[in-house]
N, C-alpha and C positions, 0 to 999 in steps of 0.2 A: 552562495548556494551553488555548488558545482554541478554542471550538466552531467559529468561522468557519474557523480553520486546518484543523481536522479535516474539515469539510465541503468545503473547497476541495481538500484532498488526495484525499478519496474521489471527488469529482466528476471530478478529473483522472484517477484510476485506473480510472474506469468504462469507459474505452475500451481494447480489447486492443492496439491499435497503440501507445498511450502506455505501457502496461505493458511492452511489448516494448522500447520505446525506453529506459525506465528500466533494464530488465535489461541491455541493451547498455551503458548508461552506468555501470553498476556495475563494469564491467571497465576503465573509464577514459574520458576525454574523447573526443568524436568530433564531426566536422563534420556538417552537414546531408547532404552527399553520402554520407558514410560511413554515416550512420544510415538513409538511404533505400535502400541496396543490397539488404537482404533483403526489402523490400516491393515490391509491385506498385503503388506510388503514387508520385506525382511529388515531387521535392524541395520544391516549394511546399507540398504537402499536409503533408509532414514538418515544414516550418517552422511551419505553423499548429498542429500538435500540440505543437511545442516552445514556442510562445507560451503555450498553455494550461498546460503543465507549469511554465513560468517564472512565470506569474501565480500559480500555486499554491505557488510557492517550492520546487519540487522539483528545479529545476536553475538553474544560472547559465550565462551565455554570456560567454566571454572574447573579447578581441580580440587576435589574434596576426597582425599584418599583414592580409592579405586574408581570412584564416581567422577564423571565429568558433566555436571548439569549445564544445560544451555539456558541462557537468560536473554530475554528480549532487550534490544537496544532501540529506543524509540526515536532517536535523533534523525536517522535517515528517513523514517516515515514522516516526521515533522517537516523535513526539508522538502520532501516530495509533495506534501500537503500544501506548503507555501507556494510551490511551483504551480500546482493545480489551481490554487486560489487566485493567482494572477490571471489565469485564463477564465476562471469563473467570473471575475470582475469584468473582463473584456466582453464575454458573451452576454452577461447581464446588461451591460451598457448597450450592446447592439439590440438586444430584445426590447429594452426600454425605448430606444429610438424607433424600432419597428412598431411598437405599440402606439407611440405618439403619431406616427405616420398613418396608421390604420384609423386612429381616432379622428385625425384631420380629414381623411377621406370619407369617413362616416358622416362627419358634420357637413362636409361639402355636399354630399348626396342628400342629406336631410334638408339643407337650405336651398338646394337646387342650383348651386353654382357650378 
C-alpha cells in the first residue's frame, strides 16, 4: 500500500464536490452532464474535478461513442481504508489500556488502597 496513493486519495477527497461525485458514481457510471446536474457549477468545472479524481485513480473514463462515462474505482479507497484500519487498531488498543487503567484506579479507590 503506497503512501503516495493514500496521499493522492485523501487530497482528492478533500473537496466536498469530489466526494459527492464519488457518491454518485457508487450508484453506477455517469457522464459529465449527469454528474453536473445536482451542482450549481458548470460541466467544465465538473470535468476538472473528474481529472483530479482520475489522477488519484479513483475513477476511470470509458469511451462510448460521443459519451465518456466515468466509473468509480474502489481500489484506492480500499487501500486508504486499510491504512486507516491500522490506526484504528492502534487507537483502540490505547483506549483499551486507558480503560484498564481507569478500572484499576476505580478499584483502588473503592478498596482504599
